N, CA, C and O atoms as a CHARMM CRD file, in Angstrom:
* protein
*
  380
    1    1 MET  N      0.84500  -1.30800  -0.09300 PROA 1      0.00000
    2    1 MET  CA    -0.25000  -0.04100  -0.50500 PROA 1      0.00000
    3    1 MET  C      0.88900   1.32900   0.46700 PROA 1      0.00000
    4    1 MET  O      0.29100   2.40300   0.52600 PROA 1      0.00000
    5    2 TYR  N      2.03400   1.35500   1.01500 PROA 2      0.00000
    6    2 TYR  CA     2.66300   2.32600   0.54000 PROA 2      0.00000
    7    2 TYR  C      3.36200   2.89500  -0.17200 PROA 2      0.00000
    8    2 TYR  O      3.56700   4.07000  -0.47900 PROA 2      0.00000
    9    3 ARG  N      3.93700   1.41500  -0.57000 PROA 3      0.00000
   10    3 ARG  CA     4.68400   1.25500  -1.63600 PROA 3      0.00000
   11    3 ARG  C      3.97500   2.04500  -3.06900 PROA 3      0.00000
   12    3 ARG  O      4.81300   2.48700  -3.85500 PROA 3      0.00000
   13    4 LEU  N      2.82500   2.19900  -3.36300 PROA 4      0.00000
   14    4 LEU  CA     1.95900   2.89600  -4.24500 PROA 4      0.00000
   15    4 LEU  C      1.73600   3.82900  -4.22000 PROA 4      0.00000
   16    4 LEU  O      1.27300   4.32800  -5.24600 PROA 4      0.00000
   17    5 LEU  N      1.88300   4.46900  -3.29100 PROA 5      0.00000
   18    5 LEU  CA     1.50800   5.97300  -2.40700 PROA 5      0.00000
   19    5 LEU  C      2.40000   6.45900  -2.55300 PROA 5      0.00000
   20    5 LEU  O      2.09300   7.64500  -2.66600 PROA 5      0.00000
   21    6 ILE  N      3.79600   6.32500  -2.67300 PROA 6      0.00000
   22    6 ILE  CA     5.06100   6.20200  -3.24900 PROA 6      0.00000
   23    6 ILE  C      5.18700   7.06800  -4.31000 PROA 6      0.00000
   24    6 ILE  O      5.33200   8.27900  -4.47500 PROA 6      0.00000
   25    7 TYR  N      5.03900   5.61000  -5.28600 PROA 7      0.00000
   26    7 TYR  CA     5.03100   5.96400  -6.37500 PROA 7      0.00000
   27    7 TYR  C      4.50900   6.90400  -6.89200 PROA 7      0.00000
   28    7 TYR  O      5.15300   7.85000  -7.34700 PROA 7      0.00000
   29    8 CYS  N      3.08500   6.80300  -6.92000 PROA 8      0.00000
   30    8 CYS  CA     1.70200   8.01400  -7.11500 PROA 8      0.00000
   31    8 CYS  C      2.59900   9.47600  -6.90300 PROA 8      0.00000
   32    8 CYS  O      2.58900  10.29500  -7.82200 PROA 8      0.00000
   33    9 VAL  N      3.27200   9.72000  -5.80800 PROA 9      0.00000
   34    9 VAL  CA     3.78800  10.79900  -5.59900 PROA 9      0.00000
   35    9 VAL  C      4.86900  11.47800  -5.99900 PROA 9      0.00000
   36    9 VAL  O      5.04700  12.69400  -6.07400 PROA 9      0.00000
   37   10 LEU  N      5.98000  10.06200  -6.39300 PROA 10     0.00000
   38   10 LEU  CA     6.76500  10.30100  -6.83300 PROA 10     0.00000
   39   10 LEU  C      6.49000  10.93800  -8.59400 PROA 10     0.00000
   40   10 LEU  O      7.00700  11.89100  -9.17700 PROA 10     0.00000
   41   11 ALA  N      5.52000   9.98800  -9.01700 PROA 11     0.00000
   42   11 ALA  CA     5.12300  10.23500 -10.27800 PROA 11     0.00000
   43   11 ALA  C      4.67700  11.96200 -10.39800 PROA 11     0.00000
   44   11 ALA  O      4.90900  12.85900 -11.20800 PROA 11     0.00000
   45   12 CYS  N      4.05100  11.86200  -9.34400 PROA 12     0.00000
   46   12 CYS  CA     2.87800  13.54900  -9.43600 PROA 12     0.00000
   47   12 CYS  C      4.37400  14.85100  -9.61200 PROA 12     0.00000
   48   12 CYS  O      4.30700  15.90600 -10.24200 PROA 12     0.00000
   49   13 VAL  N      5.74900  14.25500  -8.74800 PROA 13     0.00000
   50   13 VAL  CA     6.65100  15.23800  -8.58900 PROA 13     0.00000
   51   13 VAL  C      7.53700  14.99000  -9.40400 PROA 13     0.00000
   52   13 VAL  O      8.66800  15.33400  -9.05800 PROA 13     0.00000
   53   14 PHE  N      7.39100  14.34100 -10.72200 PROA 14     0.00000
   54   14 PHE  CA     7.49900  14.33700 -12.16800 PROA 14     0.00000
   55   14 PHE  C      7.53800  15.30900 -12.99100 PROA 14     0.00000
   56   14 PHE  O      8.37400  16.12000 -13.39000 PROA 14     0.00000
   57   15 CYS  N      5.81200  14.91700 -13.26900 PROA 15     0.00000
   58   15 CYS  CA     5.02200  14.97700 -13.84100 PROA 15     0.00000
   59   15 CYS  C      4.74700  16.81800 -13.71500 PROA 15     0.00000
   60   15 CYS  O      4.57100  17.48900 -14.73200 PROA 15     0.00000
   61   16 CYS  N      4.75200  17.31900 -12.57100 PROA 16     0.00000
   62   16 CYS  CA     4.97100  19.19400 -12.35200 PROA 16     0.00000
   63   16 CYS  C      6.75200  19.38100 -12.19500 PROA 16     0.00000
   64   16 CYS  O      7.05100  20.36000 -12.87900 PROA 16     0.00000
   65   17 GLY  N      7.49300  19.02900 -11.80700 PROA 17     0.00000
   66   17 GLY  CA     9.25300  19.25800 -12.30000 PROA 17     0.00000
   67   17 GLY  C      8.74400  19.72700 -14.16100 PROA 17     0.00000
   68   17 GLY  O      8.63300  20.82200 -14.71200 PROA 17     0.00000
   69   18 ALA  N      8.56600  18.46700 -14.60100 PROA 18     0.00000
   70   18 ALA  CA     8.65100  18.41400 -15.96500 PROA 18     0.00000
   71   18 ALA  C      8.55600  19.78800 -16.62900 PROA 18     0.00000
   72   18 ALA  O      9.35500  20.65700 -16.98000 PROA 18     0.00000
   73   19 ALA  N      6.47700  19.50000 -16.66100 PROA 19     0.00000
   74   19 ALA  CA     5.76300  20.54300 -17.59300 PROA 19     0.00000
   75   19 ALA  C      6.42100  22.66300 -16.82600 PROA 19     0.00000
   76   19 ALA  O      6.28900  23.70800 -17.46300 PROA 19     0.00000
   77   20 ALA  N      6.98000  22.52800 -15.53500 PROA 20     0.00000
   78   20 ALA  CA     7.95600  23.38800 -15.29600 PROA 20     0.00000
   79   20 ALA  C      9.19000  24.23200 -15.27600 PROA 20     0.00000
   80   20 ALA  O      9.24100  25.43200 -15.01000 PROA 20     0.00000
   81   21 SER  N     10.35800  23.29400 -15.65300 PROA 21     0.00000
   82   21 SER  CA    10.84800  23.38500 -16.63900 PROA 21     0.00000
   83   21 SER  C     10.96700  23.27300 -17.57700 PROA 21     0.00000
   84   21 SER  O     12.02500  23.35300 -18.20200 PROA 21     0.00000
   85   22 GLN  N      9.60700  22.98800 -18.08900 PROA 22     0.00000
   86   22 GLN  CA     9.30500  23.48800 -19.59800 PROA 22     0.00000
   87   22 GLN  C      9.20100  25.00600 -19.98100 PROA 22     0.00000
   88   22 GLN  O      9.61100  25.66200 -20.93800 PROA 22     0.00000
   89   23 VAL  N      8.37100  25.34400 -18.66600 PROA 23     0.00000
   90   23 VAL  CA     8.11500  27.17200 -18.45300 PROA 23     0.00000
   91   23 VAL  C      8.99100  27.34100 -18.73200 PROA 23     0.00000
   92   23 VAL  O      9.15600  27.68900 -19.90100 PROA 23     0.00000
   93   24 ASN  N     10.70500  27.13900 -17.40200 PROA 24     0.00000
   94   24 ASN  CA    11.26000  27.36200 -18.26600 PROA 24     0.00000
   95   24 ASN  C     11.94200  28.07600 -18.53500 PROA 24     0.00000
   96   24 ASN  O     12.33800  29.22200 -18.32300 PROA 24     0.00000
   97   25 ARG  N     12.15900  26.64300 -19.45800 PROA 25     0.00000
   98   25 ARG  CA    13.07800  26.50400 -21.04400 PROA 25     0.00000
   99   25 ARG  C     12.70300  28.02900 -21.55900 PROA 25     0.00000
  100   25 ARG  O     13.26400  29.12100 -21.65100 PROA 25     0.00000
  101   26 GLY  N     11.51200  27.48700 -21.81700 PROA 26     0.00000
  102   26 GLY  CA     9.97600  28.40000 -22.16100 PROA 26     0.00000
  103   26 GLY  C     10.67100  29.90700 -22.46800 PROA 26     0.00000
  104   26 GLY  O     10.73000  30.65600 -23.44300 PROA 26     0.00000
  105   27 GLU  N     11.17000  29.92200 -21.05400 PROA 27     0.00000
  106   27 GLU  CA    10.72000  31.71800 -20.30900 PROA 27     0.00000
  107   27 GLU  C     12.96500  31.87400 -21.18800 PROA 27     0.00000
  108   27 GLU  O     13.62500  32.70100 -21.81800 PROA 27     0.00000
  109   28 LEU  N     13.08700  31.00400 -20.81700 PROA 28     0.00000
  110   28 LEU  CA    15.02600  31.00300 -21.09100 PROA 28     0.00000
  111   28 LEU  C     15.03800  31.45800 -23.30600 PROA 28     0.00000
  112   28 LEU  O     15.47200  32.33800 -24.05000 PROA 28     0.00000
  113   29 LEU  N     14.50500  30.56700 -23.37300 PROA 29     0.00000
  114   29 LEU  CA    14.49600  30.51500 -24.63000 PROA 29     0.00000
  115   29 LEU  C     14.10100  32.24500 -25.56700 PROA 29     0.00000
  116   29 LEU  O     15.00700  32.84000 -26.15100 PROA 29     0.00000
  117   30 TYR  N     12.70900  32.77100 -25.53100 PROA 30     0.00000
  118   30 TYR  CA    11.90300  33.90100 -24.98700 PROA 30     0.00000
  119   30 TYR  C     12.89000  35.18600 -24.78700 PROA 30     0.00000
  120   30 TYR  O     13.13700  36.14800 -25.51300 PROA 30     0.00000
  121   31 SER  N     13.28800  34.84500 -23.66400 PROA 31     0.00000
  122   31 SER  CA    13.95600  36.26000 -22.66900 PROA 31     0.00000
  123   31 SER  C     15.35000  36.44700 -23.96300 PROA 31     0.00000
  124   31 SER  O     15.18700  37.28500 -24.84900 PROA 31     0.00000
  125   32 THR  N     16.19300  35.89400 -23.94200 PROA 32     0.00000
  126   32 THR  CA    17.68800  35.44000 -24.41000 PROA 32     0.00000
  127   32 THR  C     16.98800  35.59500 -26.15300 PROA 32     0.00000
  128   32 THR  O     17.72800  36.47400 -26.59500 PROA 32     0.00000
  129   33 TYR  N     16.15300  35.28500 -27.14400 PROA 33     0.00000
  130   33 TYR  CA    15.33200  35.70900 -28.56500 PROA 33     0.00000
  131   33 TYR  C     15.12700  36.28700 -28.97000 PROA 33     0.00000
  132   33 TYR  O     15.57700  36.64700 -30.05800 PROA 33     0.00000
  133   34 CYS  N     13.82300  37.01800 -27.97000 PROA 34     0.00000
  134   34 CYS  CA    12.79500  37.75500 -28.49100 PROA 34     0.00000
  135   34 CYS  C     12.82400  38.89500 -27.47100 PROA 34     0.00000
  136   34 CYS  O     12.98100  39.91000 -28.15000 PROA 34     0.00000
  137   35 ASN  N     12.79300  39.04100 -26.91600 PROA 35     0.00000
  138   35 ASN  CA    12.37300  39.87300 -25.44000 PROA 35     0.00000
  139   35 ASN  C     13.12400  41.45000 -25.66600 PROA 35     0.00000
  140   35 ASN  O     12.84600  42.52400 -25.13200 PROA 35     0.00000
  141   36 ALA  N     14.21000  41.09300 -26.71300 PROA 36     0.00000
  142   36 ALA  CA    14.95400  42.85700 -26.91500 PROA 36     0.00000
  143   36 ALA  C     14.39500  43.40200 -27.83200 PROA 36     0.00000
  144   36 ALA  O     14.46200  44.63000 -27.89600 PROA 36     0.00000
  145   37 CYS  N     13.69000  42.68200 -28.80100 PROA 37     0.00000
  146   37 CYS  CA    12.41900  43.43800 -29.14800 PROA 37     0.00000
  147   37 CYS  C     10.73200  43.57300 -29.45200 PROA 37     0.00000
  148   37 CYS  O     10.12300  44.26600 -30.26700 PROA 37     0.00000
  149   38 HSD  N     10.36200  42.79800 -28.64200 PROA 38     0.00000
  150   38 HSD  CA     9.39900  42.34200 -28.15800 PROA 38     0.00000
  151   38 HSD  C      8.92900  42.43200 -26.43700 PROA 38     0.00000
  152   38 HSD  O      9.19000  41.54200 -25.62800 PROA 38     0.00000
  153   39 ALA  N      8.16600  43.74500 -26.09900 PROA 39     0.00000
  154   39 ALA  CA     8.09100  44.24200 -24.69200 PROA 39     0.00000
  155   39 ALA  C      6.53700  43.56200 -24.65600 PROA 39     0.00000
  156   39 ALA  O      5.78300  42.74700 -25.18700 PROA 39     0.00000
  157   40 GLU  N      6.69100  44.59500 -23.56800 PROA 40     0.00000
  158   40 GLU  CA     4.76400  43.13800 -22.95400 PROA 40     0.00000
  159   40 GLU  C      3.63900  43.41000 -23.70300 PROA 40     0.00000
  160   40 GLU  O      2.73900  42.65700 -24.07500 PROA 40     0.00000
  161   41 GLN  N      3.84700  44.80100 -23.90400 PROA 41     0.00000
  162   41 GLN  CA     2.90800  45.22500 -24.84400 PROA 41     0.00000
  163   41 GLN  C      2.52100  44.97000 -25.97600 PROA 41     0.00000
  164   41 GLN  O      1.39400  45.00600 -26.47000 PROA 41     0.00000
  165   42 VAL  N      3.77700  44.63000 -26.50200 PROA 42     0.00000
  166   42 VAL  CA     3.40900  43.64800 -27.79600 PROA 42     0.00000
  167   42 VAL  C      2.01200  42.45700 -28.42400 PROA 42     0.00000
  168   42 VAL  O      1.39600  42.23700 -29.46700 PROA 42     0.00000
  169   43 HSD  N      2.08900  41.80000 -26.57300 PROA 43     0.00000
  170   43 HSD  CA     0.73200  40.67800 -26.08700 PROA 43     0.00000
  171   43 HSD  C     -0.57900  41.39700 -25.83300 PROA 43     0.00000
  172   43 HSD  O     -1.64100  40.77500 -25.81600 PROA 43     0.00000
  173   44 TRP  N     -0.53200  42.26700 -25.70100 PROA 44     0.00000
  174   44 TRP  CA    -1.46100  42.36800 -25.42500 PROA 44     0.00000
  175   44 TRP  C     -2.41400  43.85800 -25.99700 PROA 44     0.00000
  176   44 TRP  O     -3.46000  44.25900 -25.48800 PROA 44     0.00000
  177   45 ARG  N     -1.49100  44.63400 -27.48500 PROA 45     0.00000
  178   45 ARG  CA    -2.09400  45.43800 -28.25600 PROA 45     0.00000
  179   45 ARG  C     -3.91700  44.69100 -28.46200 PROA 45     0.00000
  180   45 ARG  O     -4.37500  43.55100 -28.38100 PROA 45     0.00000
  181   46 ASP  N     -4.73300  46.58700 -28.86700 PROA 46     0.00000
  182   46 ASP  CA    -5.56100  45.55700 -29.31400 PROA 46     0.00000
  183   46 ASP  C     -5.76800  45.08200 -30.55000 PROA 46     0.00000
  184   46 ASP  O     -6.64200  44.22700 -30.68600 PROA 46     0.00000
  185   47 LYS  N     -4.93400  45.58100 -31.82200 PROA 47     0.00000
  186   47 LYS  CA    -4.43500  44.88700 -33.13400 PROA 47     0.00000
  187   47 LYS  C     -3.57600  43.97800 -32.76600 PROA 47     0.00000
  188   47 LYS  O     -2.56400  44.23400 -33.41800 PROA 47     0.00000
  189   48 ARG  N     -3.19200  42.23500 -31.50500 PROA 48     0.00000
  190   48 ARG  CA    -2.25700  41.71200 -31.99000 PROA 48     0.00000
  191   48 ARG  C     -2.78500  40.60600 -32.87200 PROA 48     0.00000
  192   48 ARG  O     -3.83900  40.81000 -33.47500 PROA 48     0.00000
  193   49 LEU  N     -2.17000  39.48100 -33.00300 PROA 49     0.00000
  194   49 LEU  CA    -2.83100  38.74000 -34.79700 PROA 49     0.00000
  195   49 LEU  C     -2.87000  37.15900 -33.78000 PROA 49     0.00000
  196   49 LEU  O     -3.52200  36.14200 -34.01900 PROA 49     0.00000
  197   50 VAL  N     -2.23300  37.34400 -32.99700 PROA 50     0.00000
  198   50 VAL  CA    -3.10200  36.01300 -32.06000 PROA 50     0.00000
  199   50 VAL  C     -4.48600  35.81900 -31.84600 PROA 50     0.00000
  200   50 VAL  O     -5.39900  36.57000 -31.50100 PROA 50     0.00000
  201   51 ALA  N     -4.44500  35.18200 -32.00100 PROA 51     0.00000
  202   51 ALA  CA    -6.27500  34.71300 -31.65600 PROA 51     0.00000
  203   51 ALA  C     -6.57200  33.68700 -31.29000 PROA 51     0.00000
  204   51 ALA  O     -7.80000  33.64000 -31.21700 PROA 51     0.00000
  205   52 ASP  N     -5.99700  32.53600 -30.92300 PROA 52     0.00000
  206   52 ASP  CA    -6.14900  31.64100 -29.80500 PROA 52     0.00000
  207   52 ASP  C     -4.88500  30.62200 -30.16200 PROA 52     0.00000
  208   52 ASP  O     -4.19300  30.95600 -31.12400 PROA 52     0.00000
  209   53 TRP  N     -4.45800  29.12700 -29.29500 PROA 53     0.00000
  210   53 TRP  CA    -3.14400  28.05300 -29.78500 PROA 53     0.00000
  211   53 TRP  C     -2.53700  28.59900 -30.90200 PROA 53     0.00000
  212   53 TRP  O     -1.59800  29.39100 -30.98100 PROA 53     0.00000
  213   54 PRO  N     -3.85400  27.54500 -32.57900 PROA 54     0.00000
  214   54 PRO  CA    -2.64700  27.86100 -33.08600 PROA 54     0.00000
  215   54 PRO  C     -2.27000  29.36600 -33.75500 PROA 54     0.00000
  216   54 PRO  O     -1.33100  29.27100 -34.54600 PROA 54     0.00000
  217   55 SER  N     -2.65500  30.35700 -33.64700 PROA 55     0.00000
  218   55 SER  CA    -1.96400  31.44300 -33.86500 PROA 55     0.00000
  219   55 SER  C     -0.90400  31.64100 -32.70800 PROA 55     0.00000
  220   55 SER  O     -0.20600  32.65400 -32.73500 PROA 55     0.00000
  221   56 LEU  N     -0.79000  30.93300 -31.93200 PROA 56     0.00000
  222   56 LEU  CA    -0.10000  32.51600 -31.16200 PROA 56     0.00000
  223   56 LEU  C      1.36600  30.94600 -31.90800 PROA 56     0.00000
  224   56 LEU  O      2.49400  31.41800 -32.04900 PROA 56     0.00000
  225   57 ARG  N      1.22700  29.27000 -32.30600 PROA 57     0.00000
  226   57 ARG  CA     1.94300  28.20100 -31.89100 PROA 57     0.00000
  227   57 ARG  C      2.45400  29.48500 -33.66900 PROA 57     0.00000
  228   57 ARG  O      3.58400  29.96300 -33.77200 PROA 57     0.00000
  229   58 ALA  N      1.82500  29.62900 -34.27400 PROA 58     0.00000
  230   58 ALA  CA     1.98200  29.75500 -36.20600 PROA 58     0.00000
  231   58 ALA  C      3.05400  31.40100 -35.85800 PROA 58     0.00000
  232   58 ALA  O      4.03700  31.74900 -36.51200 PROA 58     0.00000
  233   59 GLU  N      2.70200  31.82300 -35.16700 PROA 59     0.00000
  234   59 GLU  CA     3.19200  33.76200 -34.61000 PROA 59     0.00000
  235   59 GLU  C      4.80300  33.22800 -34.27600 PROA 59     0.00000
  236   59 GLU  O      5.65900  33.27300 -35.16000 PROA 59     0.00000
  237   60 VAL  N      5.13800  32.65800 -32.72600 PROA 60     0.00000
  238   60 VAL  CA     6.04500  31.93000 -32.48100 PROA 60     0.00000
  239   60 VAL  C      6.90500  31.15600 -33.95100 PROA 60     0.00000
  240   60 VAL  O      8.08800  31.43800 -34.14100 PROA 60     0.00000
  241   61 ALA  N      6.35100  30.43300 -34.66600 PROA 61     0.00000
  242   61 ALA  CA     7.29700  29.50400 -35.65300 PROA 61     0.00000
  243   61 ALA  C      7.39100  30.50800 -36.72900 PROA 61     0.00000
  244   61 ALA  O      7.88600  29.89400 -37.67400 PROA 61     0.00000
  245   62 ARG  N      7.16900  31.78200 -37.09900 PROA 62     0.00000
  246   62 ARG  CA     7.65200  32.74500 -37.88200 PROA 62     0.00000
  247   62 ARG  C      8.13200  34.05300 -37.55400 PROA 62     0.00000
  248   62 ARG  O      8.24000  34.85900 -38.47800 PROA 62     0.00000
  249   63 TRP  N      8.55700  34.53100 -35.93100 PROA 63     0.00000
  250   63 TRP  CA     8.97600  34.70100 -36.01300 PROA 63     0.00000
  251   63 TRP  C     10.57900  34.36900 -35.40500 PROA 63     0.00000
  252   63 TRP  O     11.72800  34.80800 -35.44400 PROA 63     0.00000
  253   64 GLN  N      9.88700  33.44800 -34.91900 PROA 64     0.00000
  254   64 GLN  CA    11.97100  32.13700 -35.44800 PROA 64     0.00000
  255   64 GLN  C     12.05100  31.82800 -36.27900 PROA 64     0.00000
  256   64 GLN  O     12.58200  30.72400 -36.15900 PROA 64     0.00000
  257   65 ILE  N     11.81100  32.10000 -37.66700 PROA 65     0.00000
  258   65 ILE  CA    12.06400  32.24800 -38.76800 PROA 65     0.00000
  259   65 ILE  C     12.70800  32.94500 -39.48500 PROA 65     0.00000
  260   65 ILE  O     13.72800  32.82900 -40.16300 PROA 65     0.00000
  261   66 ASN  N     11.76900  33.92900 -39.19200 PROA 66     0.00000
  262   66 ASN  CA    12.18500  35.72400 -39.73100 PROA 66     0.00000
  263   66 ASN  C     13.55000  36.54900 -38.12800 PROA 66     0.00000
  264   66 ASN  O     13.90200  37.72500 -38.21900 PROA 66     0.00000
  265   67 GLY  N     13.97900  35.77000 -37.08000 PROA 67     0.00000
  266   67 GLY  CA    15.01800  36.05400 -36.83100 PROA 67     0.00000
  267   67 GLY  C     16.33100  35.08800 -36.57500 PROA 67     0.00000
  268   67 GLY  O     17.19000  34.99700 -35.69800 PROA 67     0.00000
  269   68 LYS  N     15.93800  34.22900 -38.15400 PROA 68     0.00000
  270   68 LYS  CA    16.72800  33.46300 -38.54500 PROA 68     0.00000
  271   68 LYS  C     17.52900  32.64700 -37.53900 PROA 68     0.00000
  272   68 LYS  O     18.75900  32.64600 -37.57700 PROA 68     0.00000
  273   69 ILE  N     16.62500  31.74300 -36.36700 PROA 69     0.00000
  274   69 ILE  CA    16.79800  31.48700 -35.41000 PROA 69     0.00000
  275   69 ILE  C     16.94800  29.86000 -35.34700 PROA 69     0.00000
  276   69 ILE  O     17.73400  29.51500 -34.46400 PROA 69     0.00000
  277   70 GLU  N     16.38900  28.82100 -36.06100 PROA 70     0.00000
  278   70 GLU  CA    16.31200  28.01400 -36.19800 PROA 70     0.00000
  279   70 GLU  C     16.04600  27.05900 -35.09700 PROA 70     0.00000
  280   70 GLU  O     16.87400  26.20100 -34.79300 PROA 70     0.00000
  281   71 TRP  N     14.85600  27.19600 -34.46500 PROA 71     0.00000
  282   71 TRP  CA    13.94300  26.80500 -33.16700 PROA 71     0.00000
  283   71 TRP  C     14.40900  25.33500 -33.86600 PROA 71     0.00000
  284   71 TRP  O     14.85000  25.21300 -35.00900 PROA 71     0.00000
  285   72 SER  N     14.18500  24.18800 -32.82300 PROA 72     0.00000
  286   72 SER  CA    13.42800  22.82900 -33.42700 PROA 72     0.00000
  287   72 SER  C     11.31700  23.53600 -33.19000 PROA 72     0.00000
  288   72 SER  O     10.76700  24.52200 -32.70100 PROA 72     0.00000
  289   73 GLU  N     11.01300  22.61600 -33.70000 PROA 73     0.00000
  290   73 GLU  CA     9.78700  22.15900 -33.26400 PROA 73     0.00000
  291   73 GLU  C      9.27800  22.48200 -31.99700 PROA 73     0.00000
  292   73 GLU  O      8.47200  23.37400 -31.73400 PROA 73     0.00000
  293   74 ASP  N     10.07500  21.29700 -30.85900 PROA 74     0.00000
  294   74 ASP  CA     9.85200  21.23900 -29.90000 PROA 74     0.00000
  295   74 ASP  C     10.15500  22.78500 -28.72000 PROA 74     0.00000
  296   74 ASP  O      9.69700  22.88600 -27.58100 PROA 74     0.00000
  297   75 ASP  N     10.76900  23.50300 -29.22200 PROA 75     0.00000
  298   75 ASP  CA    11.94100  25.23800 -28.98700 PROA 75     0.00000
  299   75 ASP  C     10.39300  25.92600 -29.35000 PROA 75     0.00000
  300   75 ASP  O     10.21100  27.02000 -28.81600 PROA 75     0.00000
  301   76 ILE  N      9.60900  25.56100 -29.93900 PROA 76     0.00000
  302   76 ILE  CA     8.71700  27.07200 -31.08000 PROA 76     0.00000
  303   76 ILE  C      7.43200  26.28800 -29.89800 PROA 76     0.00000
  304   76 ILE  O      6.72200  27.20300 -29.48000 PROA 76     0.00000
  305   77 ASP  N      7.03000  25.03100 -29.35300 PROA 77     0.00000
  306   77 ASP  CA     6.30300  24.90200 -28.54800 PROA 77     0.00000
  307   77 ASP  C      6.64500  24.75600 -27.42100 PROA 77     0.00000
  308   77 ASP  O      6.09700  23.75500 -26.95900 PROA 77     0.00000
  309   78 VAL  N      7.44600  25.37000 -26.53500 PROA 78     0.00000
  310   78 VAL  CA     7.61500  25.62800 -25.29100 PROA 78     0.00000
  311   78 VAL  C      7.66400  27.16800 -25.08200 PROA 78     0.00000
  312   78 VAL  O      7.83900  27.81200 -24.04800 PROA 78     0.00000
  313   79 VAL  N      7.49000  27.51100 -26.17500 PROA 79     0.00000
  314   79 VAL  CA     7.31000  28.86700 -26.08700 PROA 79     0.00000
  315   79 VAL  C      6.53700  29.70400 -26.21500 PROA 79     0.00000
  316   79 VAL  O      6.34800  30.73700 -25.57300 PROA 79     0.00000
  317   80 ALA  N      5.92300  29.16800 -27.29000 PROA 80     0.00000
  318   80 ALA  CA     4.52100  29.18500 -27.20500 PROA 80     0.00000
  319   80 ALA  C      3.96700  28.63100 -26.03500 PROA 80     0.00000
  320   80 ALA  O      2.82400  29.08000 -25.94500 PROA 80     0.00000
  321   81 ARG  N      4.23500  27.81400 -25.01500 PROA 81     0.00000
  322   81 ARG  CA     3.00700  27.02600 -23.77500 PROA 81     0.00000
  323   81 ARG  C      3.12300  28.81300 -22.95300 PROA 81     0.00000
  324   81 ARG  O      2.26500  29.67100 -22.74600 PROA 81     0.00000
  325   82 TYR  N      4.82400  28.74100 -22.63500 PROA 82     0.00000
  326   82 TYR  CA     5.46200  29.99900 -21.71400 PROA 82     0.00000
  327   82 TYR  C      4.84600  31.76600 -22.22600 PROA 82     0.00000
  328   82 TYR  O      4.95700  32.72500 -21.46300 PROA 82     0.00000
  329   83 LEU  N      4.16600  31.87600 -23.75300 PROA 83     0.00000
  330   83 LEU  CA     3.63800  32.64400 -23.75700 PROA 83     0.00000
  331   83 LEU  C      2.17000  32.56800 -23.58600 PROA 83     0.00000
  332   83 LEU  O      1.35500  33.43600 -23.89900 PROA 83     0.00000
  333   84 ASN  N      2.00700  31.74400 -23.20200 PROA 84     0.00000
  334   84 ASN  CA     0.64400  31.05400 -23.45100 PROA 84     0.00000
  335   84 ASN  C      0.19400  31.02400 -21.96800 PROA 84     0.00000
  336   84 ASN  O     -0.96200  31.36500 -21.71400 PROA 84     0.00000
  337   85 GLN  N      0.78700  30.75000 -21.25800 PROA 85     0.00000
  338   85 GLN  CA     0.64200  30.86100 -19.66800 PROA 85     0.00000
  339   85 GLN  C      0.93700  31.88900 -19.30300 PROA 85     0.00000
  340   85 GLN  O      0.30700  32.24800 -18.30800 PROA 85     0.00000
  341   86 LEU  N      2.01900  32.92000 -19.86400 PROA 86     0.00000
  342   86 LEU  CA     1.71600  34.31100 -19.30600 PROA 86     0.00000
  343   86 LEU  C      1.02900  35.27400 -19.69300 PROA 86     0.00000
  344   86 LEU  O      0.62400  36.05300 -18.83000 PROA 86     0.00000
  345   87 HSD  N      0.61300  35.56600 -21.43200 PROA 87     0.00000
  346   87 HSD  CA    -0.41800  36.37100 -21.69800 PROA 87     0.00000
  347   87 HSD  C     -1.57900  36.39500 -22.23000 PROA 87     0.00000
  348   87 HSD  O     -2.13800  37.46800 -22.45800 PROA 87     0.00000
  349   88 TYR  N     -2.22800  35.01900 -22.56400 PROA 88     0.00000
  350   88 TYR  CA    -3.02000  34.44300 -23.20300 PROA 88     0.00000
  351   88 TYR  C     -4.16700  33.67300 -22.92600 PROA 88     0.00000
  352   88 TYR  O     -5.28600  33.86400 -23.40400 PROA 88     0.00000
  353   89 HSD  N     -3.77800  32.64100 -21.99500 PROA 89     0.00000
  354   89 HSD  CA    -4.95600  31.38200 -22.02200 PROA 89     0.00000
  355   89 HSD  C     -5.39500  30.81300 -22.23600 PROA 89     0.00000
  356   89 HSD  O     -6.44300  30.46200 -21.69300 PROA 89     0.00000
  357   90 TYR  N     -4.59400  30.08200 -23.69500 PROA 90     0.00000
  358   90 TYR  CA    -5.70900  29.79200 -24.24900 PROA 90     0.00000
  359   90 TYR  C     -6.10200  28.81600 -24.21400 PROA 90     0.00000
  360   90 TYR  O     -5.54200  28.43200 -23.18700 PROA 90     0.00000
  361   91 PRO  N     -7.34200  27.06700 -24.90800 PROA 91     0.00000
  362   91 PRO  CA    -6.76000  26.35800 -24.43000 PROA 91     0.00000
  363   91 PRO  C     -6.04800  25.68100 -25.54400 PROA 91     0.00000
  364   91 PRO  O     -6.56200  25.68100 -26.66300 PROA 91     0.00000
  365   92 GLN  N     -4.90500  25.10300 -25.32700 PROA 92     0.00000
  366   92 GLN  CA    -3.90300  24.24100 -26.00600 PROA 92     0.00000
  367   92 GLN  C     -4.06400  22.62200 -25.90300 PROA 92     0.00000
  368   92 GLN  O     -4.54000  21.85700 -25.06500 PROA 92     0.00000
  369   93 PRO  N     -3.59300  22.51700 -26.84500 PROA 93     0.00000
  370   93 PRO  CA    -3.08800  20.39200 -27.12600 PROA 93     0.00000
  371   93 PRO  C     -2.47700  20.28600 -25.47900 PROA 93     0.00000
  372   93 PRO  O     -2.00500  21.16600 -24.75900 PROA 93     0.00000
  373   94 GLU  N     -2.72800  18.68800 -25.21100 PROA 94     0.00000
  374   94 GLU  CA    -1.54600  18.26300 -23.94600 PROA 94     0.00000
  375   94 GLU  C     -0.66000  18.30100 -25.07000 PROA 94     0.00000
  376   94 GLU  O     -0.97300  18.51100 -26.24200 PROA 94     0.00000
  377   95 LYS  N      0.76500  18.02100 -24.47800 PROA 95     0.00000
  378   95 LYS  CA     1.68800  17.43700 -24.89400 PROA 95     0.00000
  379   95 LYS  C      2.07000  15.94400 -25.43800 PROA 95     0.00000
  380   95 LYS  O      3.21700  15.69800 -25.81200 PROA 95     0.00000
């Protein structure tokens, strides 16, 4: 019984830790490559181009191409998830 409880607790810690590290990685990538040109107001302006999760991810992908950053699909996802958590709060697919 206790062994099962310990496994469940460890699984929760691992999953929460993995999700937190992905957000931290997204924040690190964004602050390293994007923050210099993007003030916070770009995310809350009236005429923003992002209207849902797919458009948010598409904008992250578009700007990393424009910046010649060459991020992986995973990098694009973690940055989009970071921005979504911070600014947009759109429903998003599970990873």
